[in-house]
C-alpha positions, 0 to 999 in steps of 0.5 A: 417628604420635603422638610426645611433644612435647618442649620445648627443652633447658632443665630448668626452663624458668622463662620459660614461663608454666606455670612461674609458674602452678606456682609460684603454685599452690605459694604458694597451697598453702603459704598453705593449710597455714600459716594452719591452726594446727598440732596433734599428732593421733597418737603418731607426732607426739610421737615425731618431735618428741622426736627433732628436739628431742633432735637440736637439743640435740646428742643422737641417743640419750639416757641414761635421765636425759635421757630422763626429762627429756622430757615428752609423748613416745611410741614411744621404745625402750631400746637394749641399751646402755641409751640411748634412741632413737625407734623411728621411722626416724632420717632425718627429724629430720636433715632437720628439725633445721635448721628447728627451730634457727631456729624455722621447723619448719613450713617444713620440709615446704614446702621439701622439697615445693618440691623435689619439685614442681621434679622433677615439673615437669621430668619432667611436661614431658618425659613429657606435653608443654609443660604436663604439668609444670604439671599434675603439680604441680597434681595433686600439690598438689591433694589432701587428703592432700598438704595435711594431711601438709604441715600436720603438720611433726612427721611426715615423710610430706609430706617423704619423699613429696615427695623420692620425687616429685622424685626420680621426676620428675627421673629421668623427665627423665633417661630422656627428655631425649635432646636434653640433654647427657650430663653434664646427664642424668648430674647430674640422674640422680644428684640423682634417686637422692640424692632417692630415697635421702633419702626411704628414710632416713626410711621404709625402705619407700620403698626399693620406689621406689628398687628400681624406679628401679634396675631402670629405670636398668639397662634404659634405661642413661641417661648416668651410670647406673653412678654412679647405681647406685654411689650406691645402694650407698654409701647402702645401706652407710651405712644398714647401718653406721648400723643396726649402730652404733646398733641393734646389727645391720645390718638392725635398726631401733628397732621390736621383732621382729613389731611391723611385719608384712605378710602375704597374709592382710591383702590382701583385708581392706585391699581391702575398706576401704582404697579409700574412704580412698584416694579421699577423700585422693587422688582423683587415683588414678582419673585415674592409673588411666585414664592407665595404660589409655590409655597402654597402648592408644595403644602409643607406645613412649616413653610406654609405657616411661615409663608403665610406670616410673611405674606400677611406682613406684605399684604397688610402694607400694600393693601393699606396704601392701595387705599391711600387717596394722596397717591391716586393723584401722585402715581399718574405722573413720574413721581415714583420715588414719592409714592413707593416710599409708603410701600417700603416697610414690606421690603423685608417680607418680600425679600424673605419670600423672594429668597426662599424662591431663589434658594430653590432654583437650579443650576446657574439660575440664581446667579442670573436672577442676582445679576438681573436684580443688581442691573435693575437696581443700578439703573433705577437708583440714579433715576429715583434719586434725580426725581422729586418735587423740586428740591430746596437750594443748597444749604440746610435748615439751621437753628440758631443757638 
């Protein structure tokens, strides 16, 4: 009978050579991100950067006079009380502001990316075996999508995707680590949910993965599961209270009614055009799809349950945005970098599934796959980074003191 190879009860297993290889891969990834000069390639960059700078100056919202002192700002809205705020979810500026305060904003996505890789490494080892964690990290970092969004520090995309990835991996570890103490599993599970909640504060649609995690917790009932669900309830109450205080309603955001829409009519047009964008930016989805089929055919209960959890996280994100009306128009052109960012939160689950597959390939095949992934990322990264809707002129959104 085929069983999963479980490492000894060490969550990080930092003494393993594959842990150091994963760290080296992340260092190379960070270098590739930082050596390229930053650029703002769409209005969203301006909206988030203005929010970050405003928060650094002690402002969550701005008066009209303060707002008028901003330059190069987009996608801000006036609240009923007359004050101004970005229409974007307010979570990311809180996570980015500490880095802006010390002049190291470009490190923000990389720091959260490192946390995401730790979760992927831990979950990958439990799911796929000893080198499964290494492969999960390599396949997460080795895409043009990961590179280009880690490069865009004024956007939350890589940060929230990494928090989703880390939370997914840590929760997978919690579900599978039968040989670890109940206390450790409970604490890791709590950290996993905190990571998913943090991601949801940046992009409310990441709540799809959070809901899948809640459902999985109810099914598996790993140690501490009641505390995990309590943390989700507390988070939901906090978000509702924030929206009520700031936007004037428990379910309101900065977006105007009807500005963000989803419909079944968008599914077929998106299916016609989105696959080519997704395969360019994250080709590992092909490996992940093959892994889902293989896991189903093997019918090893432990693998099937873990694979179903990851596939549900992936499918939830993709299904939601295949119904997104905005991408119907945008996906018909060459604006790949703009349309694939909505799908980035699925990268962690995709990498874990793809890592499981590569872990089971024979002989030199895994190295061939790795070479192909890295080569594809090297080609797609600069292509994605030079795309855009027309960036602003040099300089930045500045808030006068």
